[in-house]
C-alpha positions as CSV (number, residue, x, y, z in Angstrom):
1,M,0.1,0.0,0.0
2,N,1.4,3.4,-1.0
3,K,1.9,5.9,1.8
4,Q,2.0,9.7,1.3
5,I,4.7,11.1,3.6
6,S,5.5,14.7,3.5
7,N,8.8,16.1,4.5
8,N,8.2,19.5,3.0
9,S,9.3,22.4,5.4
10,L,10.1,26.0,4.3
11,L,13.7,26.9,4.6
12,V,14.7,30.1,6.1
13,P,15.6,33.0,3.6
14,S,19.0,32.2,2.2
15,D,21.5,33.3,-0.2
16,F,22.9,30.6,-2.5
17,I,26.2,31.8,-4.0
18,I,27.5,29.4,-6.6
19,I,30.9,30.2,-7.7
20,G,31.4,28.5,-11.0
21,G,27.6,28.6,-11.7
22,G,27.8,28.3,-15.5
23,G,29.8,25.0,-15.3
24,D,28.4,21.5,-16.0
25,L,27.9,20.5,-12.2
26,S,25.9,23.6,-11.5
27,L,23.8,23.3,-14.7
28,R,23.1,19.6,-14.5
29,K,22.9,19.1,-10.7
30,I,22.8,22.2,-8.5
31,M,20.3,24.5,-10.2
32,P,17.7,21.6,-11.1
33,A,17.9,20.6,-7.4
34,L,17.3,24.1,-6.2
35,F,14.3,24.4,-8.8
36,W,12.8,21.2,-7.5
37,I,13.2,22.5,-3.9
38,F,11.5,25.6,-5.1
39,L,8.6,23.9,-6.7
40,D,8.1,21.9,-3.5
41,N,7.6,25.3,-1.7
42,Q,10.6,24.8,0.4
43,I,12.7,27.8,-0.7
44,N,11.6,31.1,0.7
45,K,10.8,33.7,-2.1
46,E,13.0,36.1,-0.1
47,S,16.0,33.7,-0.9
48,R,18.5,34.6,-3.6
49,I,20.6,32.5,-6.0
50,I,23.7,34.4,-7.1
51,I,25.4,32.8,-9.9
52,C,29.0,33.8,-10.4
53,L,30.3,33.5,-14.0
54,R,33.7,34.2,-15.5
55,Q,32.2,36.0,-18.6
56,K,29.3,38.4,-18.7
57,S,25.9,37.1,-19.1
58,N,22.2,38.0,-18.3
59,I,19.4,36.1,-16.8
60,E,17.7,35.2,-20.1
61,E,21.0,33.8,-21.6
62,Y,21.6,31.8,-18.5
63,S,18.0,30.5,-18.0
64,S,18.0,29.2,-21.6
65,K,21.1,27.0,-20.9
66,L,19.6,25.9,-17.6
67,L,16.2,25.1,-19.0
68,P,17.0,21.8,-20.7
69,Y,18.3,20.5,-17.3
70,C,15.1,21.4,-15.6
71,K,12.7,19.7,-18.3
72,E,12.1,16.8,-16.0
73,A,10.9,19.0,-13.2
74,I,8.7,21.1,-15.5
75,E,7.1,18.0,-17.0
76,N,6.6,16.3,-13.8
77,K,5.0,19.3,-12.0
78,T,3.2,20.5,-15.1
79,I,4.1,24.1,-14.2
80,N,3.3,27.2,-16.1
81,K,5.4,30.0,-17.2
82,K,4.6,32.0,-14.0
83,K,6.3,29.4,-11.9
84,W,9.4,29.2,-14.2
85,S,9.5,33.1,-14.1
86,E,9.2,33.2,-10.3
87,F,12.3,30.9,-9.9
88,K,14.2,33.1,-12.4
89,S,13.3,36.1,-10.4
90,L,15.6,34.6,-7.5
91,I,18.6,34.3,-9.7
92,Q,21.1,37.1,-10.0
93,I,24.3,37.1,-12.0
94,V,27.8,38.5,-11.0
95,V,30.9,38.4,-13.2
96,L,33.8,37.0,-10.9
97,D,37.2,35.8,-11.6
98,V,38.5,33.9,-8.4
99,V,42.0,33.9,-9.7
100,S,42.4,37.7,-10.4
101,G,39.6,38.9,-8.0
102,E,37.9,40.8,-10.7
103,G,34.2,41.5,-10.0
104,L,34.7,40.9,-6.2
105,N,33.3,44.4,-5.3
106,N,30.2,43.7,-7.0
107,L,29.7,40.4,-5.3
108,S,30.5,41.9,-1.9
109,L,27.9,44.8,-2.3
110,L,25.3,42.3,-3.5
111,V,25.8,40.0,-0.4
112,N,26.4,42.8,2.1
113,N,23.1,44.2,1.1
114,K,21.3,41.7,3.3
115,C,24.0,40.4,5.5
116,N,22.5,42.3,8.4
117,L,19.5,39.9,8.4
118,K,21.9,37.1,9.7
119,R,20.6,34.9,6.8
120,P,22.6,31.8,5.8
121,C,25.2,32.6,3.0
122,I,26.0,29.4,1.3
123,F,29.0,29.6,-0.9
124,Y,28.9,26.5,-3.3
125,L,32.5,26.1,-5.0
126,S,31.5,24.4,-8.1
127,I,35.0,24.6,-9.3
128,A,38.2,22.5,-9.8
129,S,39.9,21.6,-6.5
130,S,43.0,23.5,-7.7
131,L,40.9,26.7,-7.5
132,I,39.6,26.3,-3.9
133,G,42.3,28.2,-2.4
134,D,41.7,31.1,-4.8
135,A,37.9,31.1,-4.2
136,C,38.5,31.1,-0.4
137,N,40.9,34.1,-0.8
138,V,38.2,36.1,-2.6
139,I,35.7,35.3,0.1
140,K,38.1,36.5,2.7
141,K,39.2,39.5,0.8
142,G,35.5,40.5,0.4
143,S,34.8,40.0,4.0
144,L,32.0,37.5,3.2
145,N,33.1,34.9,5.9
146,F,30.3,35.9,8.2
147,P,29.4,33.6,11.2
148,Q,26.4,32.5,9.4
149,S,28.5,31.6,6.2
150,R,28.8,28.1,5.0
151,L,31.0,26.6,2.3
152,V,30.3,23.6,0.1
153,I,33.1,21.9,-1.7
154,E,32.9,18.9,-4.1
155,K,35.0,15.9,-4.2
156,P,37.6,14.9,-4.9
157,I,39.4,17.0,-2.3
158,G,43.0,17.1,-3.5
159,H,44.7,14.3,-5.5
160,N,46.5,12.7,-2.6
161,K,46.8,13.2,1.3
162,S,49.4,15.9,1.1
163,S,47.3,18.0,-1.4
164,A,44.3,17.5,0.9
165,I,46.0,18.8,3.9
166,I,46.9,21.9,1.9
167,I,43.3,22.4,0.7
168,N,42.1,21.9,4.4
169,K,44.6,24.4,5.7
170,K,43.3,27.0,3.1
171,L,39.8,26.3,4.3
172,Y,40.6,26.8,7.9
173,D,42.3,30.0,7.3
174,I,38.9,31.4,6.7
175,F,36.3,29.0,8.1
176,E,35.8,26.8,11.0
177,E,35.0,23.1,10.6
178,H,31.3,23.5,11.5
179,Q,31.0,25.9,8.5
180,I,32.5,23.5,6.0
181,Y,30.4,21.1,4.0
182,R,32.3,18.5,2.0
183,I,29.7,17.1,-0.1
184,D,29.4,13.4,-1.5
185,H,26.2,13.2,-3.4
186,Y,26.0,9.4,-2.7
187,L,25.6,10.1,0.9
188,G,22.3,12.0,0.1
189,K,20.7,9.0,-1.8
190,E,17.4,7.7,-0.1
191,T,18.8,4.1,0.2
192,V,22.0,5.1,1.7
193,Q,20.3,7.0,4.5
194,N,18.0,4.1,4.9
195,L,20.9,1.8,5.4
196,M,21.5,3.3,8.8
197,A,17.7,3.0,9.7
198,L,17.7,-0.7,8.3
199,R,20.6,-1.6,10.6
200,F,20.0,0.5,13.9
201,A,16.2,0.8,13.9
202,N,15.5,-3.0,13.3
203,T,17.0,-5.6,15.8
204,F,16.6,-8.5,13.4
205,F,19.4,-7.1,10.9
206,E,21.7,-5.7,13.5
207,N,21.7,-9.0,15.3
208,Q,22.9,-10.8,12.1
209,W,25.3,-8.0,11.0
210,D,28.8,-9.6,11.8
211,N,31.3,-12.2,10.8
212,K,29.4,-15.0,12.5
213,N,26.5,-14.7,10.1
214,I,27.8,-12.8,6.9
215,D,29.8,-14.6,4.4
216,N,30.9,-11.6,2.3
217,V,29.8,-8.1,1.1
218,Q,29.8,-6.8,-2.6
219,I,29.5,-3.3,-3.5
220,T,29.1,-2.5,-7.2
221,V,29.0,1.1,-8.8
222,A,28.4,0.5,-12.5
223,E,28.1,3.1,-15.3
224,T,27.0,2.3,-18.9
225,I,28.6,5.6,-20.3
226,G,32.3,6.3,-20.8
227,V,34.1,9.3,-19.7
228,E,32.6,11.6,-22.4
229,D,33.4,15.4,-21.8
230,R,35.1,14.7,-18.5
231,I,38.0,12.9,-20.2
232,G,40.7,15.5,-19.2
233,Y,39.6,15.3,-15.8
234,Y,39.1,11.6,-15.4
235,N,42.6,10.8,-17.2
236,E,44.3,12.6,-14.4
237,Y,42.3,10.9,-11.6
238,G,41.0,7.6,-12.9
239,A,38.5,5.3,-11.1
240,I,40.6,4.9,-8.0
241,K,40.6,8.5,-7.0
242,D,37.3,9.6,-8.7
243,M,35.1,6.7,-7.2
244,L,36.9,4.4,-4.8
245,Q,38.4,7.3,-2.5
246,N,35.0,8.7,-1.7
247,H,31.9,7.1,-2.9
248,L,32.9,3.5,-2.4
249,L,34.7,4.0,0.8
250,Q,31.8,5.9,2.4
251,L,29.5,3.0,1.5
252,I,31.8,0.5,3.2
253,C,31.7,2.9,6.3
254,L,27.9,2.9,6.3
255,V,27.9,-1.0,6.1
256,A,30.6,-1.7,8.5
257,M,30.2,1.2,11.2
258,E,29.5,0.3,14.7
259,P,26.2,1.9,16.1
260,P,26.8,5.3,17.4
261,S,25.7,6.0,21.1
262,Y,23.0,8.3,19.4
263,F,22.2,9.9,16.1
264,D,24.5,12.9,16.3
265,V,26.7,14.4,13.6
266,D,30.0,13.8,15.3
267,Q,29.0,10.3,16.7
268,V,28.2,9.2,13.2
269,R,31.5,10.7,11.8
270,D,33.5,9.2,14.7
271,E,32.2,5.6,13.8
272,K,32.9,6.0,10.0
273,L,36.4,7.2,10.8
274,R,36.9,4.0,12.9
275,V,36.1,1.9,10.1
276,L,38.5,3.8,7.7
277,K,41.4,3.4,10.2
278,A,40.7,-0.5,10.5
279,L,41.1,-1.0,6.7
280,K,44.1,-3.6,6.2
281,P,46.6,-2.4,3.6
282,L,45.9,-3.8,0.3
283,K,48.2,-6.4,-1.4
284,E,48.7,-6.6,-5.1
285,T,46.8,-9.9,-5.5
286,E,43.8,-8.0,-3.9
287,I,43.3,-5.3,-6.6
288,Q,42.6,-5.5,-10.3
289,I,42.4,-2.6,-12.7
290,G,41.1,-2.3,-16.2
291,Q,40.5,0.0,-19.1
292,Y,37.6,-0.1,-21.6
293,Q,38.7,-0.6,-25.2
294,G,38.6,2.6,-27.2
295,Y,39.6,4.8,-24.2
296,E,43.0,5.7,-25.6
297,S,41.2,6.7,-29.0
298,E,38.9,9.0,-27.2
299,L,41.9,10.5,-25.3
300,G,44.1,10.7,-28.3
301,K,47.3,9.3,-26.6
302,R,48.5,6.3,-24.6
303,S,47.3,6.0,-21.1
304,N,47.4,3.7,-18.1
305,T,44.5,5.4,-16.5
306,E,42.0,2.8,-15.1
307,T,38.3,3.1,-16.0
308,F,37.5,-0.1,-13.8
309,V,38.9,-1.2,-10.4
310,S,37.9,-4.1,-8.2
311,L,39.7,-5.1,-4.9
312,E,39.1,-7.2,-1.8
313,V,38.8,-4.9,1.3
314,C,39.5,-6.4,4.7
315,I,38.4,-4.7,8.0
316,E,40.6,-5.5,10.9
317,N,38.2,-5.5,13.9
318,W,36.1,-8.0,15.8
319,R,32.9,-7.5,14.0
320,W,34.4,-7.9,10.4
321,A,37.5,-10.0,10.7
322,G,37.5,-12.7,8.0
323,V,34.6,-11.2,6.0
324,P,35.8,-10.0,2.6
325,F,34.3,-6.8,1.2
326,Y,34.6,-7.0,-2.5
327,I,34.4,-3.6,-4.2
328,R,34.2,-2.7,-8.0
329,T,33.3,0.3,-10.1
330,G,33.8,0.7,-13.9
331,K,32.8,2.7,-17.0
332,K,31.0,1.2,-20.0
333,M,29.5,-1.8,-18.0
334,P,26.4,-3.8,-19.0
335,S,23.9,-1.6,-16.7
336,R,24.0,1.5,-14.7
337,A,23.5,0.4,-11.0
338,S,24.9,1.1,-7.6
339,E,24.2,-1.9,-5.2
340,I,25.3,-3.5,-2.0
341,V,24.8,-7.3,-1.6
342,I,25.2,-8.8,1.8
343,T,25.6,-12.5,1.5
344,F,24.8,-14.5,4.7
345,K,26.4,-17.8,5.6
346,K,24.6,-21.0,5.0
347,K,22.7,-22.7,7.6
348,P,24.9,-25.0,10.0
349,H,22.9,-28.1,9.3
350,D,20.7,-29.1,6.4
351,I,17.6,-31.0,7.7
352,F,16.3,-31.5,4.1
353,S,19.5,-33.0,2.6
354,K,17.7,-36.4,2.0
355,L,14.8,-34.7,0.0
356,K,15.0,-35.2,-3.7
357,E,14.7,-32.3,-6.1
358,N,16.2,-29.9,-3.6
359,Q,18.4,-27.8,-6.1
360,A,17.3,-24.3,-5.1
361,E,17.6,-24.9,-1.4
362,D,21.4,-24.5,-1.2
363,L,21.2,-20.8,-2.3
364,P,22.3,-18.5,0.5
365,N,20.1,-15.7,1.8
366,R,21.0,-12.3,0.4
367,L,20.0,-8.8,1.3
368,I,20.4,-6.4,-1.9
369,I,20.5,-2.8,-1.2
370,R,19.9,-0.9,-4.5
371,V,21.3,2.7,-4.4
372,Q,20.5,3.7,-7.7
373,P,18.4,3.4,-10.0
374,Q,15.1,2.0,-8.7
375,E,16.1,2.6,-5.1
376,G,15.0,-0.1,-2.7
377,L,15.8,-3.4,-0.7
378,K,15.3,-6.9,-1.6
379,L,15.8,-9.9,0.7
380,Q,16.3,-13.2,-1.2
381,L,15.0,-16.4,0.7
382,I,14.1,-20.0,0.1
383,S,10.5,-21.0,0.3
384,K,8.5,-24.1,-0.3
385,A,6.7,-24.5,-3.5
386,P,3.0,-24.5,-3.3
387,G,1.3,-27.8,-3.7
388,A,0.9,-31.3,-2.1
389,G,3.2,-34.1,-2.1
390,E,7.0,-33.9,-1.7
391,I,8.6,-30.6,-0.6
392,K,10.1,-28.7,-3.2
393,F,12.0,-25.5,-2.8
394,F,12.3,-22.4,-4.8
395,P,14.0,-18.9,-4.3
396,S,11.7,-16.1,-3.3
397,E,12.1,-12.3,-2.6
398,L,11.0,-10.0,-0.3
399,N,10.9,-6.6,-2.1
400,L,10.7,-3.0,-1.1
401,S,10.9,-0.7,-4.0
402,F,10.7,2.9,-2.8
403,S,9.0,4.2,-5.9
404,D,6.1,1.6,-5.5
405,S,5.9,2.1,-1.8
406,F,5.6,5.8,-1.6
407,S,3.2,7.9,-3.7
408,Y,5.5,11.0,-4.0
409,R,8.7,11.5,-5.9
410,L,11.9,10.8,-4.0
411,P,14.1,13.9,-3.8
412,D,17.5,13.8,-5.6
413,A,20.5,13.6,-3.4
414,Y,21.6,17.2,-4.2
415,E,18.2,18.4,-3.1
416,R,18.5,16.8,0.3
417,L,22.1,17.8,0.8
418,L,21.4,21.5,-0.2
419,M,18.6,21.5,2.4
420,D,20.8,20.1,5.0
421,V,23.3,22.8,4.4
422,V,20.7,25.5,4.9
423,M,19.6,23.8,8.1
424,G,23.2,23.3,9.4
425,N,23.0,19.6,9.4
426,Q,26.5,18.1,8.7
427,T,25.6,14.3,9.4
428,L,25.9,13.6,5.7
429,F,29.0,15.5,4.9
430,M,32.6,14.4,5.5
431,R,34.8,15.7,8.1
432,S,38.5,16.6,7.4
433,D,39.9,13.6,9.4
434,E,37.7,11.2,7.3
435,V,39.2,12.6,4.1
436,L,42.6,12.3,5.3
437,A,42.1,8.8,6.5
438,A,40.5,7.8,3.1
439,W,43.8,9.1,1.4
440,D,45.8,7.1,4.0
441,Y,44.2,4.0,2.4
442,I,44.2,5.1,-1.1
443,D,47.7,6.6,-1.6
444,P,49.5,3.3,-1.3
445,I,47.2,1.8,-3.8
446,V,47.8,4.5,-6.4
447,K,51.5,3.9,-6.0
448,M,51.0,0.1,-6.2
449,V,49.3,0.2,-9.6
450,K,51.2,3.2,-11.0
451,N,53.3,1.3,-13.3
452,N,50.8,-1.6,-13.9
453,P,49.0,-1.2,-17.3
454,P,45.3,-1.9,-16.9
455,E,43.7,-5.0,-18.4
456,L,41.6,-4.2,-21.5
457,Y,37.9,-5.1,-21.4
458,V,35.2,-5.0,-24.1
459,P,32.5,-2.2,-23.6
460,G,29.4,-3.4,-22.5
461,T,30.9,-6.2,-20.4
462,S,31.4,-6.5,-16.6
463,G,35.1,-5.6,-16.7
464,P,38.2,-7.8,-17.1
465,K,37.9,-11.4,-16.2
466,D,37.9,-11.7,-12.5
467,N,41.0,-12.8,-10.6
468,I,40.3,-11.8,-7.2
469,L,37.0,-13.3,-5.9
470,L,37.8,-16.6,-7.8
471,H,40.5,-17.4,-5.1
472,N,37.9,-17.3,-2.3
473,G,35.4,-19.4,-4.1
474,H,33.2,-16.4,-4.8
475,V,31.8,-14.9,-7.9
476,W,30.3,-11.4,-8.7
477,I,26.6,-10.9,-8.2
478,D,25.7,-8.8,-11.2
479,P,23.0,-6.1,-10.7
480,K,19.6,-6.9,-12.4
481,D,17.9,-4.2,-14.4
482,D,15.5,-3.3,-11.6
483,L,14.1,-4.5,-8.2
484,K,10.7,-5.7,-9.5
């Protein structure tokens, strides 16, 4: 039965200042998210969206570029021109060059015009990490670092631990930790958040959540597309730095973390940090890298950049000792899906071993947590087939598809995270010590594979032939097209 649950709440009047507002991230993700929030009557009409561009533009030119990315919202809400015009009226454009500082006076005058109202000033740095220091200097020079100012920065934070330390130092020169929001949009997804509720609000899962009951954990983040127009950035970072260092490690943390004493931002972050510090250093035999055929043609030169990585992660603590976490991510794979598969151990004794036609009965129980698309949960069980006579077994499933269970549209990750920034909730954002602990694990991996050419794989396949799980008698559980 569908249930209508409304979480709509009007946010306080705020200034959203997007530095790099004409870039791909702003047009594809940030601005459409703000438009959805506006359509849900959660953005106060006294709020402002200040778009900082390097080149002169006007509202009509900018909105014409934005409109295609808001098409889904417009069609879903069947809005009229008035609603779009109301949203456009919140937008103001400022020309700003963060390197030279040109245009800073205009931005300062615009922001300071309402700073006496103590409204949240949210600076979203939709720019390359190499420009973060310049952007922070501009904010400081313009005296825009008010007590109510908040800074949102995108991953990756640096390209290794030493560069991340430098970036964090630049942030701390201007802001305090409670003002800094290091965003990982995976943490804003409905199912990722529901993972904590699944574990800590239900006794029957948490009681089974350890090495006595779980055989292995698999986490897959697969994309059907290639690197496309991100090829310059991607060739510098690769799958390890782009995906493993943040998205995948954060998913491991949420699966493996201990229950916090209570649901508090620093309590949750402390438990995630403990997982990162418990990660066992990787051996060469525990990682495999690949590159899809045609990547070098797209790039126009030879490259050892990996577009696929899989590895066996071990967590050295009492709860998870001996349980392998198999992690993989790749481009140009058969389906687009992010999925966590918890495989439970088989029963200690089979009372049905003497029955004939018992083929399906040996399948293990699995909990499948689908992060995207078709967010939801699936529990795979063994049931008796209907009918009289000899007992026969077949695999069955308990399925919770969020789109089927709730009659309203689930908010996008960026919508939820932007609302959290306005409300001052840092629970789903990374603390600086989390970022550095992640690089502690990743830097040796990058060094390990640096001179190893990746294995080529055919686009549309699941990557190179596996040589990691096979040693442990396991196989990858490939994501299905949906949870239905």
